[in-house]
N, CA, C, O and the ligand as a Tripos MOL2 file, in Angstrom:
@<TRIPOS>MOLECULE
protein
  229   227    58     0     0
PROTEIN
NO_CHARGES

@<TRIPOS>ATOM
      1 N          91.2170   99.5320   89.4860 N.3       1 MET1
      2 CA         92.5230   99.2620   90.0780 C.3       1 MET1
      3 C          93.3280  100.5600   90.1970 C.2       1 MET1
      4 O          93.3520  101.3790   89.2780 O.2       1 MET1
      5 N          93.9620  100.7220   91.3080 N.am      2 SER2
      6 CA         94.7580  101.9120   91.5310 C.3       2 SER2
      7 C          96.2370  101.6000   91.3470 C.2       2 SER2
      8 O          96.7010  100.5060   91.6690 O.2       2 SER2
      9 N          96.9590  102.5660   90.8310 N.am      3 LEU3
     10 CA         98.4030  102.3920   90.6630 C.3       3 LEU3
     11 C          99.1260  102.5780   91.9850 C.2       3 LEU3
     12 O         100.2070  102.0360   92.2170 O.2       3 LEU3
     13 N          98.4920  103.3600   92.8360 N.am      4 ILE4
     14 CA         99.1000  103.6170   94.1340 C.3       4 ILE4
     15 C          98.6610  102.5300   95.1080 C.2       4 ILE4
     16 O          97.4670  102.2940   95.2970 O.2       4 ILE4
     17 N          99.6340  101.8780   95.7170 N.am      5 VAL5
     18 CA         99.3160  100.8450   96.6850 C.3       5 VAL5
     19 C          99.4230  101.4340   98.0820 C.2       5 VAL5
     20 O         100.5100  101.8210   98.5100 O.2       5 VAL5
     21 N          98.3180  101.5030   98.7870 N.am      6 PRO6
     22 CA         98.3890  102.0460  100.1400 C.3       6 PRO6
     23 C          99.1400  101.1090  101.0760 C.2       6 PRO6
     24 O          98.9490   99.8930  101.0510 O.2       6 PRO6
     25 N          99.9880  101.6940  101.8930 N.am      7 LYS7
     26 CA        100.7710  100.8960  102.8310 C.3       7 LYS7
     27 C         100.6250  101.4540  104.2320 C.2       7 LYS7
     28 O         100.4270  102.6530  104.4300 O.2       7 LYS7
     29 N         100.7280  100.5670  105.1870 N.am      8 CYS8
     30 CA        100.7090  100.9920  106.5850 C.3       8 CYS8
     31 C         101.9270  101.8570  106.8660 C.2       8 CYS8
     32 O         103.0470  101.4830  106.5210 O.2       8 CYS8
     33 N         101.7180  103.0160  107.4930 N.am      9 MET9
     34 CA        102.8310  103.9270  107.7480 C.3       9 MET9
     35 C         103.7620  103.4050  108.8420 C.2       9 MET9
     36 O         104.8680  103.9210  109.0040 O.2       9 MET9
     37 N         103.3350  102.4040  109.5830 N.am     10 LYS10
     38 CA        104.1710  101.8650  110.6630 C.3      10 LYS10
     39 C         104.9860  100.6610  110.1960 C.2      10 LYS10
     40 O         106.2070  100.6400  110.3510 O.2      10 LYS10
     41 N         104.3180   99.6660  109.6280 N.am     11 CYS11
     42 CA        105.0270   98.4230  109.2960 C.3      11 CYS11
     43 C         105.1860   98.2340  107.7910 C.2      11 CYS11
     44 O         105.7630   97.2440  107.3410 O.2      11 CYS11
     45 N         104.6670   99.1960  107.0090 N.am     12 LEU12
     46 CA        104.7750   99.1830  105.5500 C.3      12 LEU12
     47 C         104.1040   97.9770  104.8830 C.2      12 LEU12
     48 O         104.4120   97.6370  103.7400 O.2      12 LEU12
     49 N         103.2040   97.3530  105.5960 N.am     13 THR13
     50 CA        102.4230   96.2790  105.0140 C.3      13 THR13
     51 C         101.4090   96.8600  104.0380 C.2      13 THR13
     52 O         100.7970   97.8970  104.2930 O.2      13 THR13
     53 N         101.2500   96.1830  102.9440 N.am     14 GLU14
     54 CA        100.2710   96.6030  101.9630 C.3      14 GLU14
     55 C          98.8560   96.4890  102.5370 C.2      14 GLU14
     56 O          98.4910   95.4770  103.1340 O.2      14 GLU14
     57 N          98.0790   97.5430  102.3440 N.am     15 ILE15
     58 CA         96.6950   97.5090  102.8040 C.3      15 ILE15
     59 C          95.8540   96.8140  101.7450 C.2      15 ILE15
     60 O          95.8560   97.2010  100.5760 O.2      15 ILE15
     61 N          95.1470   95.8000  102.1640 N.am     16 LYS16
     62 CA         94.3440   95.0390  101.2090 C.3      16 LYS16
     63 C          92.9000   95.5140  101.2240 C.2      16 LYS16
     64 O          92.4340   96.1270  102.1850 O.2      16 LYS16
     65 N          92.2050   95.2140  100.1310 N.am     17 GLY17
     66 CA         90.7960   95.5480  100.0520 C.3      17 GLY17
     67 C          90.0210   94.8850  101.1690 C.2      17 GLY17
     68 O          90.2850   93.7390  101.5330 O.2      17 GLY17
     69 N          89.0720   95.6100  101.7030 N.am     18 ASP18
     70 CA         88.2170   95.1270  102.7870 C.3      18 ASP18
     71 C          88.9140   95.0630  104.1360 C.2      18 ASP18
     72 O          88.2870   94.7300  105.1420 O.2      18 ASP18
     73 N          90.1980   95.3770  104.1690 N.am     19 GLU19
     74 CA         90.8820   95.3780  105.4500 C.3      19 GLU19
     75 C          90.4720   96.6110  106.2550 C.2      19 GLU19
     76 O          90.2890   97.6970  105.7050 O.2      19 GLU19
     77 N          90.3340   96.4230  107.5380 N.am     20 GLU20
     78 CA         89.9710   97.5350  108.4030 C.3      20 GLU20
     79 C          91.2300   98.3380  108.7060 C.2      20 GLU20
     80 O          92.2060   97.7960  109.2230 O.2      20 GLU20
     81 N          91.2090   99.6320  108.3860 N.am     21 VAL21
     82 CA         92.3900  100.4610  108.6090 C.3      21 VAL21
     83 C          91.9990  101.7770  109.2680 C.2      21 VAL21
     84 O          90.8480  102.2090  109.2310 O.2      21 VAL21
     85 N          92.9910  102.3790  109.8600 N.am     22 PHE22
     86 CA         92.8240  103.7230  110.3680 C.3      22 PHE22
     87 C          93.5280  104.6640  109.4100 C.2      22 PHE22
     88 O          94.6300  104.3820  108.9390 O.2      22 PHE22
     89 N          92.8850  105.7790  109.1310 N.am     23 VAL23
     90 CA         93.4540  106.7430  108.1990 C.3      23 VAL23
     91 C          93.5370  108.0990  108.8860 C.2      23 VAL23
     92 O          92.5700  108.5930  109.4660 O.2      23 VAL23
     93 N          94.7200  108.6750  108.7980 N.am     24 GLN24
     94 CA         94.9060  110.0200  109.3110 C.3      24 GLN24
     95 C          95.0090  110.9440  108.1200 C.2      24 GLN24
     96 O          95.8340  110.7170  107.2350 O.2      24 GLN24
     97 N          94.2040  111.9650  108.0760 N.am     25 LEU25
     98 CA         94.2690  112.8670  106.9250 C.3      25 LEU25
     99 C          93.7290  114.2400  107.2680 C.2      25 LEU25
    100 O          93.0860  114.4610  108.2940 O.2      25 LEU25
    101 N          94.0270  115.1520  106.3490 N.am     26 LYS26
    102 CA         93.4750  116.4920  106.4600 C.3      26 LYS26
    103 C          92.1420  116.5060  105.7340 C.2      26 LYS26
    104 O          92.0260  116.0250  104.6070 O.2      26 LYS26
    105 N          91.1640  117.0500  106.3800 N.am     27 TYR27
    106 CA         89.8680  117.1630  105.7210 C.3      27 TYR27
    107 C          89.9930  118.1680  104.5790 C.2      27 TYR27
    108 O          90.5390  119.2560  104.7610 O.2      27 TYR27
    109 N          89.4810  117.7980  103.3930 N.am     28 PRO28
    110 CA         89.6660  118.6940  102.2360 C.3      28 PRO28
    111 C          88.9440  120.0260  102.4100 C.2      28 PRO28
    112 O          87.8110  120.0820  102.8880 O.2      28 PRO28
    113 N          89.6260  121.0890  102.0120 N.am     29 LYS29
    114 CA         89.0390  122.4310  102.0970 C.3      29 LYS29
    115 C          88.0010  122.6330  101.0070 C.2      29 LYS29
    116 O          86.9200  123.1750  101.2330 O.2      29 LYS29
    117 N          88.3640  122.1830   99.8290 N.am     30 ARG30
    118 CA         87.4400  122.4570   98.7340 C.3      30 ARG30
    119 C          86.2720  121.4930   98.7000 C.2      30 ARG30
    120 O          86.3830  120.3210   99.0590 O.2      30 ARG30
    121 N          85.1760  122.0180   98.2660 N.am     31 LYS31
    122 CA         83.9520  121.2260   98.2120 C.3      31 LYS31
    123 C          83.9350  120.3630   96.9610 C.2      31 LYS31
    124 O          84.7000  120.5820   96.0220 O.2      31 LYS31
    125 N          83.0670  119.4000   96.9700 N.am     32 GLY32
    126 CA         82.8490  118.5930   95.7810 C.3      32 GLY32
    127 C          83.9360  117.5880   95.5220 C.2      32 GLY32
    128 O          84.1810  117.2110   94.3760 O.2      32 GLY32
    129 N          84.5920  117.1490   96.5730 N.am     33 PHE33
    130 CA         85.6070  116.1170   96.3920 C.3      33 PHE33
    131 C          84.9140  114.7630   96.3240 C.2      33 PHE33
    132 O          84.5090  114.2000   97.3410 O.2      33 PHE33
    133 N          84.7870  114.2610   95.1150 N.am     34 THR34
    134 CA         84.0120  113.0280   94.9550 C.3      34 THR34
    135 C          84.8920  111.7950   94.8990 C.2      34 THR34
    136 O          84.4660  110.7060   95.2830 O.2      34 THR34
    137 N          86.1240  111.9610   94.4210 N.am     35 GLU35
    138 CA         86.9840  110.7870   94.2600 C.3      35 GLU35
    139 C          87.7080  110.5060   95.5670 C.2      35 GLU35
    140 O          88.8780  110.8510   95.7350 O.2      35 GLU35
    141 N          87.0010  109.8830   96.4760 N.am     36 ILE36
    142 CA         87.5260  109.6960   97.8320 C.3      36 ILE36
    143 C          88.7410  108.7850   97.8520 C.2      36 ILE36
    144 O          89.6580  108.9930   98.6470 O.2      36 ILE36
    145 N          88.7580  107.7970   97.0050 N.am     37 LYS37
    146 CA         89.9120  106.8850   96.9700 C.3      37 LYS37
    147 C          91.1800  107.6060   96.5330 C.2      37 LYS37
    148 O          92.2540  107.4030   97.0990 O.2      37 LYS37
    149 N          91.0360  108.4410   95.5280 N.am     38 ALA38
    150 CA         92.1810  109.2200   95.0560 C.3      38 ALA38
    151 C          92.6650  110.1500   96.1560 C.2      38 ALA38
    152 O          93.8660  110.3200   96.3660 O.2      38 ALA38
    153 N          91.7200  110.7390   96.8420 N.am     39 PHE39
    154 CA         92.0680  111.6540   97.9190 C.3      39 PHE39
    155 C          92.7950  110.9180   99.0450 C.2      39 PHE39
    156 O          93.7930  111.4090   99.5730 O.2      39 PHE39
    157 N          92.2940  109.7550   99.4030 N.am     40 LEU40
    158 CA         92.9260  108.9600  100.4550 C.3      40 LEU40
    159 C          94.3450  108.5820  100.0780 C.2      40 LEU40
    160 O          95.2530  108.6530  100.9060 O.2      40 LEU40
    161 N          94.5360  108.1810   98.8320 N.am     41 ASN41
    162 CA         95.8700  107.7950   98.3780 C.3      41 ASN41
    163 C          96.8280  108.9740   98.3730 C.2      41 ASN41
    164 O          98.0330  108.8270   98.5750 O.2      41 ASN41
    165 N          96.2580  110.1450   98.1370 N.am     42 LEU42
    166 CA         97.0720  111.3540   98.0550 C.3      42 LEU42
    167 C          97.4230  111.8810   99.4450 C.2      42 LEU42
    168 O          98.5690  112.2520   99.6990 O.2      42 LEU42
    169 N          96.4580  111.9130  100.3230 N.am     43 GLU43
    170 CA         96.6080  112.6220  101.5950 C.3      43 GLU43
    171 C          96.6270  111.7050  102.8070 C.2      43 GLU43
    172 O          97.0920  112.0860  103.8810 O.2      43 GLU43
    173 N          96.1200  110.4980  102.6220 N.am     44 GLY44
    174 CA         95.9210  109.6590  103.7930 C.3      44 GLY44
    175 C          97.1800  108.9740  104.2740 C.2      44 GLY44
    176 O          98.0430  108.5870  103.4860 O.2      44 GLY44
    177 N          97.2660  108.8320  105.5790 N.am     45 LYS45
    178 CA         98.3100  108.0070  106.1780 C.3      45 LYS45
    179 C          97.5890  106.8280  106.8050 C.2      45 LYS45
    180 O          96.8060  106.9840  107.7420 O.2      45 LYS45
    181 N          97.8650  105.6390  106.2690 N.am     46 PHE46
    182 CA         97.1450  104.4600  106.7110 C.3      46 PHE46
    183 C          97.8750  103.7610  107.8480 C.2      46 PHE46
    184 O          99.1040  103.7120  107.8900 O.2      46 PHE46
    185 N          97.1010  103.2350  108.7480 N.am     47 ILE47
    186 CA         97.6660  102.3990  109.8080 C.3      47 ILE47
    187 C          96.8490  101.1150  109.8540 C.2      47 ILE47
    188 O          95.6330  101.1440  110.0420 O.2      47 ILE47
    189 N          97.5300   99.9980  109.6790 N.am     48 CYS48
    190 CA         96.8130   98.7280  109.6460 C.3      48 CYS48
    191 C          96.3020   98.3690  111.0370 C.2      48 CYS48
    192 O          96.7020   98.9680  112.0350 O.2      48 CYS48
    193 N          95.4290   97.4020  111.0830 N.am     49 LYS49
    194 CA         94.7820   97.0880  112.3400 C.3      49 LYS49
    195 C          95.7600   96.5670  113.3840 C.2      49 LYS49
    196 O          95.6540   96.8920  114.5660 O.2      49 LYS49
    197 N          96.7070   95.7570  112.9370 N.am     50 ALA50
    198 CA         97.6940   95.2160  113.8610 C.3      50 ALA50
    199 C          98.4790   96.3370  114.5430 C.2      50 ALA50
    200 O          98.6860   96.3070  115.7560 O.2      50 ALA50
    201 N          98.9140   97.3240  113.7580 N.am     51 CYS51
    202 CA         99.6800   98.4320  114.3190 C.3      51 CYS51
    203 C          98.8000   99.3260  115.1800 C.2      51 CYS51
    204 O          99.2410   99.8090  116.2230 O.2      51 CYS51
    205 N          97.5790   99.5490  114.7630 N.am     52 SER52
    206 CA         96.6980  100.4070  115.5500 C.3      52 SER52
    207 C          96.4150   99.7780  116.9120 C.2      52 SER52
    208 O          96.2380  100.4830  117.9050 O.2      52 SER52
    209 N          96.3750   98.4620  116.9510 N.am     53 THR53
    210 CA         96.2010   97.7690  118.2260 C.3      53 THR53
    211 C          97.4410   97.9530  119.0930 C.2      53 THR53
    212 O          97.3490   98.1800  120.2990 O.2      53 THR53
    213 N          98.6030   97.8490  118.4470 N.am     54 LYS54
    214 CA         99.8750   97.9930  119.1580 C.3      54 LYS54
    215 C         100.0400   99.3680  119.7860 C.2      54 LYS54
    216 O         100.4950   99.4940  120.9230 O.2      54 LYS54
    217 N          99.6620  100.4090  119.0220 N.am     55 ILE55
    218 CA         99.8590  101.7630  119.5200 C.3      55 ILE55
    219 C          98.6080  102.3280  120.1680 C.2      55 ILE55
    220 O          98.5320  103.5170  120.4750 O.2      55 ILE55
    221 N          97.6360  101.4660  120.3680 N.am     56 ASN56
    222 CA         96.4320  101.8460  121.1220 C.3      56 ASN56
    223 C          95.6670  103.0420  120.5750 C.2      56 ASN56
    224 O          95.4360  104.0120  121.2970 O.2      56 ASN56
    225 N          95.2860  102.9850  119.3490 N.am     57 ILE57
    226 CA         94.4100  104.0170  118.7990 C.3      57 ILE57
    227 C          92.9810  103.6920  119.2200 C.2      57 ILE57
    228 O          92.0540  104.4250  118.8740 O.2      57 ILE57
    229 ZN        101.0200   98.1310  110.1990 Zn       58 ZN58
@<TRIPOS>BOND
     1     1     2 1
     2     2     3 1
     3     3     4 2
     4     3     5 am
     5     5     6 1
     6     6     7 1
     7     7     8 2
     8     7     9 am
     9     9    10 1
    10    10    11 1
    11    11    12 2
    12    11    13 am
    13    13    14 1
    14    14    15 1
    15    15    16 2
    16    15    17 am
    17    17    18 1
    18    18    19 1
    19    19    20 2
    20    19    21 am
    21    21    22 1
    22    22    23 1
    23    23    24 2
    24    23    25 am
    25    25    26 1
    26    26    27 1
    27    27    28 2
    28    27    29 am
    29    29    30 1
    30    30    31 1
    31    31    32 2
    32    31    33 am
    33    33    34 1
    34    34    35 1
    35    35    36 2
    36    35    37 am
    37    37    38 1
    38    38    39 1
    39    39    40 2
    40    39    41 am
    41    41    42 1
    42    42    43 1
    43    43    44 2
    44    43    45 am
    45    45    46 1
    46    46    47 1
    47    47    48 2
    48    47    49 am
    49    49    50 1
    50    50    51 1
    51    51    52 2
    52    51    53 am
    53    53    54 1
    54    54    55 1
    55    55    56 2
    56    55    57 am
    57    57    58 1
    58    58    59 1
    59    59    60 2
    60    59    61 am
    61    61    62 1
    62    62    63 1
    63    63    64 2
    64    63    65 am
    65    65    66 1
    66    66    67 1
    67    67    68 2
    68    67    69 am
    69    69    70 1
    70    70    71 1
    71    71    72 2
    72    71    73 am
    73    73    74 1
    74    74    75 1
    75    75    76 2
    76    75    77 am
    77    77    78 1
    78    78    79 1
    79    79    80 2
    80    79    81 am
    81    81    82 1
    82    82    83 1
    83    83    84 2
    84    83    85 am
    85    85    86 1
    86    86    87 1
    87    87    88 2
    88    87    89 am
    89    89    90 1
    90    90    91 1
    91    91    92 2
    92    91    93 am
    93    93    94 1
    94    94    95 1
    95    95    96 2
    96    95    97 am
    97    97    98 1
    98    98    99 1
    99    99   100 2
   100    99   101 am
   101   101   102 1
   102   102   103 1
   103   103   104 2
   104   103   105 am
   105   105   106 1
   106   106   107 1
   107   107   108 2
   108   107   109 am
   109   109   110 1
   110   110   111 1
   111   111   112 2
   112   111   113 am
   113   113   114 1
   114   114   115 1
   115   115   116 2
   116   115   117 am
   117   117   118 1
   118   118   119 1
   119   119   120 2
   120   119   121 am
   121   121   122 1
   122   122   123 1
   123   123   124 2
   124   123   125 am
   125   125   126 1
   126   126   127 1
   127   127   128 2
   128   127   129 am
   129   129   130 1
   130   130   131 1
   131   131   132 2
   132   131   133 am
   133   133   134 1
   134   134   135 1
   135   135   136 2
   136   135   137 am
   137   137   138 1
   138   138   139 1
   139   139   140 2
   140   139   141 am
   141   141   142 1
   142   142   143 1
   143   143   144 2
   144   143   145 am
   145   145   146 1
   146   146   147 1
   147   147   148 2
   148   147   149 am
   149   149   150 1
   150   150   151 1
   151   151   152 2
   152   151   153 am
   153   153   154 1
   154   154   155 1
   155   155   156 2
   156   155   157 am
   157   157   158 1
   158   158   159 1
   159   159   160 2
   160   159   161 am
   161   161   162 1
   162   162   163 1
   163   163   164 2
   164   163   165 am
   165   165   166 1
   166   166   167 1
   167   167   168 2
   168   167   169 am
   169   169   170 1
   170   170   171 1
   171   171   172 2
   172   171   173 am
   173   173   174 1
   174   174   175 1
   175   175   176 2
   176   175   177 am
   177   177   178 1
   178   178   179 1
   179   179   180 2
   180   179   181 am
   181   181   182 1
   182   182   183 1
   183   183   184 2
   184   183   185 am
   185   185   186 1
   186   186   187 1
   187   187   188 2
   188   187   189 am
   189   189   190 1
   190   190   191 1
   191   191   192 2
   192   191   193 am
   193   193   194 1
   194   194   195 1
   195   195   196 2
   196   195   197 am
   197   197   198 1
   198   198   199 1
   199   199   200 2
   200   199   201 am
   201   201   202 1
   202   202   203 1
   203   203   204 2
   204   203   205 am
   205   205   206 1
   206   206   207 1
   207   207   208 2
   208   207   209 am
   209   209   210 1
   210   210   211 1
   211   211   212 2
   212   211   213 am
   213   213   214 1
   214   214   215 1
   215   215   216 2
   216   215   217 am
   217   217   218 1
   218   218   219 1
   219   219   220 2
   220   219   221 am
   221   221   222 1
   222   222   223 1
   223   223   224 2
   224   223   225 am
   225   225   226 1
   226   226   227 1
   227   227   228 2
@<TRIPOS>SUBSTRUCTURE
     1 MET1         2 RESIDUE 1 A MET
     2 SER2         6 RESIDUE 1 A SER
     3 LEU3        10 RESIDUE 1 A LEU
     4 ILE4        14 RESIDUE 1 A ILE
     5 VAL5        18 RESIDUE 1 A VAL
     6 PRO6        22 RESIDUE 1 A PRO
     7 LYS7        26 RESIDUE 1 A LYS
     8 CYS8        30 RESIDUE 1 A CYS
     9 MET9        34 RESIDUE 1 A MET
    10 LYS10       38 RESIDUE 1 A LYS
    11 CYS11       42 RESIDUE 1 A CYS
    12 LEU12       46 RESIDUE 1 A LEU
    13 THR13       50 RESIDUE 1 A THR
    14 GLU14       54 RESIDUE 1 A GLU
    15 ILE15       58 RESIDUE 1 A ILE
    16 LYS16       62 RESIDUE 1 A LYS
    17 GLY17       66 RESIDUE 1 A GLY
    18 ASP18       70 RESIDUE 1 A ASP
    19 GLU19       74 RESIDUE 1 A GLU
    20 GLU20       78 RESIDUE 1 A GLU
    21 VAL21       82 RESIDUE 1 A VAL
    22 PHE22       86 RESIDUE 1 A PHE
    23 VAL23       90 RESIDUE 1 A VAL
    24 GLN24       94 RESIDUE 1 A GLN
    25 LEU25       98 RESIDUE 1 A LEU
    26 LYS26      102 RESIDUE 1 A LYS
    27 TYR27      106 RESIDUE 1 A TYR
    28 PRO28      110 RESIDUE 1 A PRO
    29 LYS29      114 RESIDUE 1 A LYS
    30 ARG30      118 RESIDUE 1 A ARG
    31 LYS31      122 RESIDUE 1 A LYS
    32 GLY32      126 RESIDUE 1 A GLY
    33 PHE33      130 RESIDUE 1 A PHE
    34 THR34      134 RESIDUE 1 A THR
    35 GLU35      138 RESIDUE 1 A GLU
    36 ILE36      142 RESIDUE 1 A ILE
    37 LYS37      146 RESIDUE 1 A LYS
    38 ALA38      150 RESIDUE 1 A ALA
    39 PHE39      154 RESIDUE 1 A PHE
    40 LEU40      158 RESIDUE 1 A LEU
    41 ASN41      162 RESIDUE 1 A ASN
    42 LEU42      166 RESIDUE 1 A LEU
    43 GLU43      170 RESIDUE 1 A GLU
    44 GLY44      174 RESIDUE 1 A GLY
    45 LYS45      178 RESIDUE 1 A LYS
    46 PHE46      182 RESIDUE 1 A PHE
    47 ILE47      186 RESIDUE 1 A ILE
    48 CYS48      190 RESIDUE 1 A CYS
    49 LYS49      194 RESIDUE 1 A LYS
    50 ALA50      198 RESIDUE 1 A ALA
    51 CYS51      202 RESIDUE 1 A CYS
    52 SER52      206 RESIDUE 1 A SER
    53 THR53      210 RESIDUE 1 A THR
    54 LYS54      214 RESIDUE 1 A LYS
    55 ILE55      218 RESIDUE 1 A ILE
    56 ASN56      222 RESIDUE 1 A ASN
    57 ILE57      226 RESIDUE 1 A ILE
    58 ZN58       229 GROUP 0 **** ****
């Protein structure tokens, strides 16, 4: 369980497990980044499917 709850950057809806999302992020410079979830929570900007459909990603 993560303490950080990912939210859609457009509608602020909580992103649920197994939900299909779009993530905008910077690719990590350093090698060996294994904790992808931590990285996503730190750097990722999530967009839920409903919003991504609305803004045509
Ligand atoms: Zn949304």
